[in-house]
N, C-alpha and C positions, 0 to 999 in steps of 0.2 A: 407449482413452482419447483418443488424439490425434485420430483420425478423428471420434469422437463430439463433441469440442470444436469441430472445424472445421465439422461439419454443423450443430451448434447455432448457431454464429456466423452462418452464412449461410442459416439457416432451410431446411434440406433435410430431406426425409422420412427419419427415422431407420430406418425399416423396410427401406430399400434394401439394407442390409448385415446379415449374420448376425453373431453374437458371435464366431464363429471368424474371420470376415473382419476385424472390428475388431482382434482380437488379432494377426492376421497382419500387418495394416497397421503396427501399432505396432512390430513386430519388425524392420522395415526401417530404423528411425531410431535414431540415437545421441544420447543425452542429453548436453547441454553446459550448464554454468553460465557466464553471461557477467556480468562485473562492470560496474557503472555506468561510462559513458563509453568502454567498449571498443567497437571497431568490428567489425561482421560483415564489412563490405567498405568499402574506401575507393575514392573516385572514381579511375577509370583501371584498376582491377583487373578481372579476369574471375572471376566467382563460380564456385567449384567445388562448392558445396553449395546445396541448397534448405533453408531453415530454417522450421520450424513453431514459433511462439512459444507456449509453454505458459503461462508466467507472466512478467509484466513488460511492458515497452514499449520500442520503438525509435523513433528519429526519423530521418527521411530528410531530408538537407539537402545544399545546395551553397553555394558562394560566389556572392553576387550581384555586380552590376556595380561596387559600391563595395568589394568584398572582405569583406563581412560575411556571416556564416553566415545562411542563409535556410532555415528548416524548412518543408517543404511537405507532409509526411505523417507520421502516427504509425502504426506497426505495433503492433497490440495483441494481447494474449493471445487465442488462438483463431483466429489468422490466420497466413498465411505472410508472411515478410519480403518487402519490395519488391525486395530483391536478387535475387529469383527472375527478374526481367527479364533481368539479366545471365546468370544460370544457364541459363535457357531458350534465349536467343538466342546464347549463347556469345560475347558481345561485352563490351567494357569497360563498366564501370558509369559512368553519367553523374553519379552522386551517391554520397554516403556514407550508410551505415546504421550508426547508433551507438546503444548502449544508453542510454536515458533514465533507467534505474534498473537495479539488479541483476535479472537475468532468467534464466529457464530456457528453452532452446530445444532442439528435436530436429532433427537434420540428416540429410540423405540425399544421396548423390552420384549422378551420372548412371547409373552401372552399376546401382546399387540401384533407381533409378527404373524402368529398363528391366525389371528382374526383377519389380518390383512390378506394373507394367502387364501383364506376361505372366501373372502369377499371379492378379491381380485386375483383369481388363480393364474392369470397371465403374468403377474408380477414375479412369481416364483420362476417361471420359465425364462423371463428376461434376465432375472438375477443370475441364473445359471450361466447364461451367455456372458454377462458382465464379469462374473467370476473368472471365466476362461480368458477374457480379455485382460483382466488384471494379472492373472498368472503369466500371460504373454509379456506384459510390461515388466514384471519382475525378472523374467528370463532375459529380456532384452537388456535390462540394466546389468545383469551379470555378464552377458556377452560383451556389452560396451566396455565394461571395466577391463576385460581381457584385450579387446580389440584396439582401444584408444589409449594414447598417452593421457596423463592427467590434464594437460593443456587442451588437447582435442576434446576430452570429455567435458571439461568446463565450457568450452565453446558450444558443445551440443546442448548443455544445460541452459546456457544463455538463450539459445534458439528455442528450446522447448518451453522453458518457464518464463521467458521474457521479463517484464517489469517486476514480477514477483521476486526475482533474484535480488533486487535492491532492498527487499524487506527481510530477507533471511539472514540470520547472523553468519558472518564470514567463517567463524569457527565451525559451524554446522555444515556449511558448504564444503569447507576443507575436509572435514571428516568424511563427508559423503563421497568425495572423489578420491579419498585415500591419501591425502597429503597433510602436512602440518599447516597451521595458519600462516607461517612464514613462507612455506612453499606456494600457497595460494597467492600470497602477496606478490611473490616473484612472477607468477603466471599472469596476474592482473597487470603488473607493470609492463610486461612484454606485449600484452594485448592492447592495453589502453595507452 
């Protein structure tokens, strides 16, 4: 189930793995329920787990130069948390990862990752491709922030995230597109 969701999210050929391999992959992860506003990791900590988001959403944020929270990414169902950067590099996280809603994640520690890669070597290769696709998404976000007005970018998010936008706090969406909550309110009034 986990690997299938991940492959679907990143548009990878499903036939790469057998059903046995899908089941084996899932067995390496521990299911965790995370309440809204709980942190997967706080800035300055070193992540001990890699988290796959099964249901829900997380926001990645840091404090800007004014001391205000600035959301710069949403980790959605079917993807891994951005805290994987700290996990992989074994360095302190430069940002916070916080549940934007009650969520279900599956986690795996370093020892289990090594075992998984030994038992399913193709997973490591597929993950390299997925990392490149994630980097492409991050770059696209930066380009979109340059290319679009806040209103145009909000419309793009509505198209990309769909129903999920109804569940994300408006202050986080506003921060994500680089406007105040009042600015987002004006955008929403014009659109709806």
